[in-house]
VMD Tcl script that draws the C-alpha trace (Angstrom):
set ca {
  {-115.12 143.11 -227.35}
  {-114.08 139.62 -226.21}
  {-115.56 136.75 -228.22}
  {-117.04 133.87 -226.21}
  {-116.07 130.52 -227.69}
  {-119.21 128.89 -229.17}
  {-120.12 125.28 -228.52}
  {-119.35 124.24 -232.08}
  {-115.67 125.10 -231.55}
  {-115.23 122.81 -228.53}
  {-115.02 119.44 -230.29}
  {-111.30 119.13 -229.68}
  {-111.82 119.70 -225.95}
  {-114.15 116.75 -225.36}
  {-113.20 114.66 -222.38}
  {-114.75 111.17 -222.35}
  {-116.34 110.22 -219.05}
  {-113.99 107.25 -218.64}
  {-110.90 109.47 -218.60}
  {-109.61 110.67 -215.22}
  {-110.62 114.17 -214.22}
  {-107.98 116.85 -213.85}
  {-107.48 119.11 -210.83}
  {-109.23 122.40 -210.28}
  {-107.41 125.39 -211.76}
  {-105.24 127.17 -209.21}
  {-106.55 130.47 -207.93}
  {-105.92 132.82 -205.04}
  {-109.12 134.85 -205.47}
  {-112.18 133.68 -207.38}
  {-114.91 136.15 -208.39}
  {-118.19 134.48 -209.37}
  {-120.76 136.54 -211.26}
  {-124.36 135.32 -211.49}
  {-127.61 136.58 -212.94}
  {-129.57 136.20 -209.69}
  {-129.40 134.87 -206.11}
  {-129.53 131.10 -205.92}
  {-127.30 130.44 -208.91}
  {-124.21 130.65 -206.71}
  {-125.55 127.67 -204.75}
  {-127.46 125.45 -207.17}
  {-125.16 125.99 -210.18}
  {-121.78 126.98 -208.75}
  {-121.97 125.75 -205.16}
  {-119.78 122.67 -205.53}
  {-117.09 124.61 -207.35}
  {-117.10 127.59 -205.00}
  {-116.89 125.37 -201.95}
  {-114.06 123.37 -203.52}
  {-112.10 126.49 -204.44}
  {-112.47 127.72 -200.86}
  {-111.25 124.39 -199.47}
  {-108.25 124.68 -201.79}
  {-107.37 127.99 -200.14}
  {-108.90 130.57 -202.50}
  {-110.70 133.69 -201.31}
  {-114.20 133.93 -202.78}
  {-116.15 136.97 -203.97}
  {-119.60 137.10 -205.55}
  {-121.55 139.57 -207.66}
  {-125.24 138.99 -208.40}
  {-126.51 141.35 -211.09}
  {-130.15 141.17 -209.93}
  {-132.13 140.59 -206.75}
  {-133.98 137.59 -208.18}
  {-137.37 139.25 -207.97}
  {-138.74 137.58 -211.11}
  {-138.96 134.09 -209.58}
  {-142.51 132.65 -209.68}
  {-141.92 131.13 -206.24}
  {-142.18 132.89 -202.91}
  {-142.81 130.89 -199.73}
  {-142.53 134.01 -197.56}
  {-144.74 137.01 -196.97}
  {-142.05 139.44 -198.09}
  {-141.11 140.91 -201.45}
  {-138.52 138.77 -203.20}
  {-136.45 141.84 -204.06}
  {-136.06 142.45 -200.33}
  {-135.64 138.92 -199.00}
  {-133.53 137.18 -201.63}
  {-130.36 139.27 -201.11}
  {-130.48 138.34 -197.41}
  {-130.85 134.68 -198.35}
  {-127.86 135.13 -200.63}
  {-125.77 136.36 -197.71}
  {-126.73 133.27 -195.69}
  {-125.84 130.95 -198.58}
  {-122.56 132.80 -199.08}
  {-121.63 132.13 -195.46}
  {-122.18 128.40 -195.98}
  {-119.99 128.33 -199.09}
  {-117.23 130.47 -197.58}
  {-117.78 133.54 -199.78}
  {-116.31 136.54 -197.97}
  {-117.37 139.39 -200.30}
  {-120.92 139.72 -201.70}
  {-122.35 142.45 -203.92}
  {-125.91 142.61 -205.31}
  {-126.86 144.98 -208.12}
  {-130.33 146.28 -208.95}
  {-130.72 145.31 -212.59}
  {-134.06 143.80 -213.59}
  {-134.26 140.05 -213.12}
  {-135.09 138.35 -216.40}
  {-134.14 141.43 -218.39}
  {-130.35 141.60 -218.35}
  {-130.14 141.15 -222.11}
  {-132.01 144.45 -222.54}
  {-129.29 146.50 -220.86}
  {-126.34 147.88 -222.83}
  {-123.41 145.48 -222.56}
  {-121.11 148.41 -221.75}
  {-123.23 149.26 -218.69}
  {-123.01 145.75 -217.25}
  {-119.34 145.55 -218.17}
  {-118.52 148.73 -216.25}
  {-120.08 147.29 -213.10}
  {-118.08 144.08 -213.45}
  {-114.92 146.13 -214.06}
  {-115.55 148.03 -210.84}
  {-115.93 144.82 -208.83}
  {-112.77 143.40 -210.44}
  {-110.86 146.46 -209.27}
  {-112.25 146.04 -205.75}
  {-111.66 142.29 -205.37}
  {-108.59 141.74 -207.62}
  {-109.52 138.19 -208.72}
  {-107.12 135.99 -210.64}
  {-110.00 133.78 -211.85}
  {-113.64 134.51 -212.71}
  {-116.46 131.97 -212.67}
  {-119.82 132.01 -214.47}
  {-122.57 129.64 -215.56}
  {-121.99 128.44 -219.12}
  {-123.79 130.84 -221.51}
  {-124.39 127.92 -223.87}
  {-127.18 126.79 -221.53}
  {-129.54 129.10 -223.42}
  {-130.62 131.43 -220.59}
  {-130.60 135.02 -221.90}
  {-129.57 136.45 -218.53}
  {-126.67 133.98 -218.22}
  {-125.54 134.93 -221.72}
  {-125.63 138.64 -220.78}
  {-123.62 137.91 -217.64}
  {-120.99 135.95 -219.55}
  {-120.68 138.66 -222.20}
  {-120.17 141.41 -219.64}
  {-117.77 139.28 -217.58}
  {-115.68 138.36 -220.62}
  {-115.50 141.98 -221.77}
  {-114.46 143.17 -218.31}
  {-112.08 140.28 -217.69}
  {-110.52 140.74 -221.11}
  {-109.68 144.32 -220.22}
  {-108.25 143.27 -216.86}
  {-106.37 140.22 -218.13}
  {-108.30 137.78 -215.93}
  {-109.24 134.27 -217.17}
  {-112.91 133.26 -217.16}
  {-114.13 129.73 -216.39}
  {-117.66 128.48 -217.12}
  {-119.39 125.66 -215.30}
  {-121.21 123.42 -217.79}
  {-124.46 121.62 -217.09}
  {-124.38 117.92 -216.14}
  {-124.46 115.77 -219.25}
  {-123.00 118.46 -221.52}
  {-120.31 117.54 -224.02}
  {-116.93 119.20 -224.42}
  {-114.93 121.07 -221.86}
  {-112.87 119.27 -219.26}
  {-113.72 117.32 -216.14}
  {-112.36 118.74 -212.90}
  {-112.08 116.71 -209.71}
  {-113.04 118.61 -206.58}
  {-110.30 116.81 -204.68}
  {-110.43 116.64 -200.86}
  {-113.49 118.92 -200.87}
  {-115.59 116.27 -202.62}
  {-116.49 114.53 -199.35}
  {-118.33 117.57 -197.96}
  {-119.06 119.69 -201.04}
  {-122.46 118.11 -201.66}
  {-123.56 118.73 -198.08}
  {-122.41 122.35 -198.23}
  {-124.18 122.89 -201.52}
  {-127.47 121.50 -200.20}
  {-127.21 123.73 -197.12}
  {-126.53 126.76 -199.32}
  {-129.52 125.96 -201.53}
  {-131.67 125.55 -198.40}
  {-130.64 129.04 -197.29}
  {-132.79 130.38 -200.12}
  {-135.92 129.64 -198.10}
  {-138.22 131.71 -200.28}
  {-137.49 129.25 -203.09}
  {-138.14 126.16 -200.99}
  {-140.56 124.68 -203.53}
  {-137.87 124.43 -206.20}
  {-136.67 121.05 -207.38}
  {-133.41 119.61 -206.01}
  {-130.40 121.01 -207.87}
  {-129.66 119.26 -211.14}
  {-126.50 117.24 -211.36}
  {-126.29 116.13 -207.73}
  {-123.45 113.68 -207.37}
  {-124.67 110.11 -206.75}
  {-123.58 108.64 -203.38}
  {-120.25 106.84 -203.46}
  {-118.94 108.55 -206.60}
  {-116.20 111.19 -206.68}
  {-117.56 114.67 -207.25}
  {-116.55 116.12 -210.59}
  {-117.61 119.17 -212.57}
  {-117.38 119.86 -216.30}
  {-115.77 123.20 -217.09}
  {-114.67 125.19 -220.11}
  {-112.59 128.30 -220.54}
  {-114.37 131.35 -221.95}
  {-111.10 133.28 -221.61}
  {-108.17 130.87 -221.19}
  {-105.41 131.49 -218.71}
  {-102.31 132.97 -220.33}
  {-99.51 130.49 -221.04}
}
mol new
graphics top color blue
foreach p $ca { graphics top sphere $p radius 0.5 }
foreach p [lrange $ca 0 end-1] q [lrange $ca 1 end] { graphics top cylinder $p $q radius 0.2 }
display resetview
């Protein structure tokens, strides 16, 4: 089983805010794996859009349908409507391949890791990514931690590096500049978030880039790229 690097071991990776940000890692195909619909937009939207603008093909796997959300501004069941909203958001971000599994939202940590890992392995074989992207499991969400564990186990078997997007204000990791995509990434992200209409009462995504500042994201490797 692949070990995810804990926060306490990242002290040597800290990048002060006054240092210049580095470029995005190079990738031809990026596979993002999330716990539920909406995370690909609010959490990973800037990165996914930037990778697409840099020429990468994008694929997405959501392990649940997002049915556990307390918000629903529609008259439909969330399990039915949220995957369709995910497809609309994916179109905005330039994601060409979308898969949605039927695991229970809010309960991913209760499933055997091997079961989740096998699903991720299957999607890796289908999409052949050379980079995988997740939300940082250090955020404390049990579903995100289960996603990261399964992704790291599957990616470790396939020899694919895994990159985690850290929350705004987190310490450690490395700053990545979105490059030419920065000018339009925020607009694309907001449009992708808006595509999740059933969740329209949610707060604006955390970490929105202030006007006039270059868009940067803080990242850390869960499985580093081979030398």
